N, C-alpha and C positions, 0 to 999 in steps of 0.2 A: 570485490567490494560489494557490500550490501547497502543499498540506499533505502531509507525508510522515510516516508513523508506523511505527516499528519494533516496536511492541507493548511488552510488559512482560517479555519473556523474559530469563533470566539469561545467555543466550548472546550473544556479540557478533555483529554482522551486518556484518563488514568489507567484504564485496563491495559492499553498498549504500553504505556510508560512502565507500569509494574512488571509486565512480561519482559520488556527489553532490559530492565535492571538485571534479570536473571540471565538472559541470553548473552548480553555483551560480556558478562563475567564467566560464562561457561567455557571451560577449558576445551571442550570438543570443537569449538570454533577456531581454535588455534590463534593465529595472528590476523584473522580476517578483519578488514577495516569496515567499520560501520559508520556511515554518514547519515545523520538523523536530523531532519527538519521538523521541529516540534511545534511550531506555531504557538498558540496560547498555552500549551502544555509544557513549555520550556522549563527544564530543570536539569540539574546535574544528576546523571544516573550511574556514573562510574568515576573512579579516580584514574582509570587507565586511559590517559589521553593519547597514548600512542595507537590505540585500537579504535577510538571513537572520536568523531568530530560531531559536535552538537551545535545547532543554530536554531534561532526562533524562525526566521524567514530567510529566503534567498531570492535573488532575481530570477525571472523566467529563464534567462540564458544559463545561469548556474544550474537551475533545476533540470533543464534539458540536458546539460552536460553530465550531471550526476546519473541520470537515467541511461545515457549513452555508455558511460563507464561502468555501470553496475552490472554485476553478474546476476543479481537478484534485486528486484524492487518490491518493497512492501508498501502498500498505500491504504489510506482510508477509502471509503466507498464513494467518493465524489466522482461524478462522471468525467470531469475535466482531468482529474488525476489518472483515472483508469485509461482514458483515451490517450493521454500523453505517453503512457507506456506502450499501449497497443500500436499506436502509430509508428513506433520504433521497432516493430516486429518482435516485441518481447512480451512475456506473459507475467503479469503482476500477481503477487499474492495480495488479496484484498481482505482487509479487516473492516467491515462496515461499522460506522458509529451507530449506536443504538439509543433510542429514546429512554428506555428503562434505566439506563445508567447516567442519564443527563448529558450525553455526548452530542445530542442533536435534538431538535424540536419535534421530530417525527422519525419514522423509520424509512424515509425515502432512499437512504443509502443501501439499506437491505434490499429494497425492491429493485433498485438500479443494478446492484451487484448480482442479484438473482437473474436478471435478464441476460447479463453477460455470461454468467455461469451456465445458464441453461443452453447457451450456444457453444459452450466449451471453449471460451476465449480466455478465461481467468481461473485462478484458484480462489475460491471464496471460503473464508473460514467462519464457521458458525461457532466454533470453540477456540478461543484464543490460546488455550493451553496446548493446542496442536501446532502453534507457530514454529517452534523449534524443529519439530519433525518435518514440517513442510520445507523449511529452509535447508535442512540437512539432505532431504530427499528430493530437492527441487527438480533435478534433471529427470528422474523417473516419474515424478508427479506431473510434469508438463509434456512428456513425450507424446502423449496421445491427444493433446489439445489442438484445436483448429487454429490456423493462422488467420488473424483478423484482416479482413479486406474491406476497407471503407467503400460503401456503395450507397447510392441514393435510396435504395429500398432496404438497407441493412439496419442494424440496431440504432445507429445515430439518428436516422430518420424516425424510427419508432419512438425513441426516447424524446426527441424533439417534439413530436406531435402529442405524445402522451403526457409529458411532464412540463413542457415549457410553453405550451399554447393554452 
């Protein structure tokens, strides 16, 4: 199962929606189940309801369960979403929302994702057209990445001091 989360932003994430329209209908994914939490971007992206479950929002408990069950989690670049996956010892594929597309008010998701990426904790996509390839090659793409270990002096502390204070 592949879990995709857009987060709870009020901004639409049309780049990801358009890409997912292609991916969920791509025959190379076989009968892979896609669970997609779309937030404000909610729309029907396929008629194949046996392969895709789409929702606008879900409870934190459901969200956590989806990450547990997922073989792959694709997320926007929000720090809470990234950490939710990392805390479960999984590597997310991160697609940061970008200001230039009206997906966010600034590029803080790109900056945050860049910090996690520089420490080899996540896959961060600068080109959304590569999403299919990263899903298909997920195991080989994540094999050399570091395991996230929360610590006082680690990235959480850095981000908290740099962006939240």
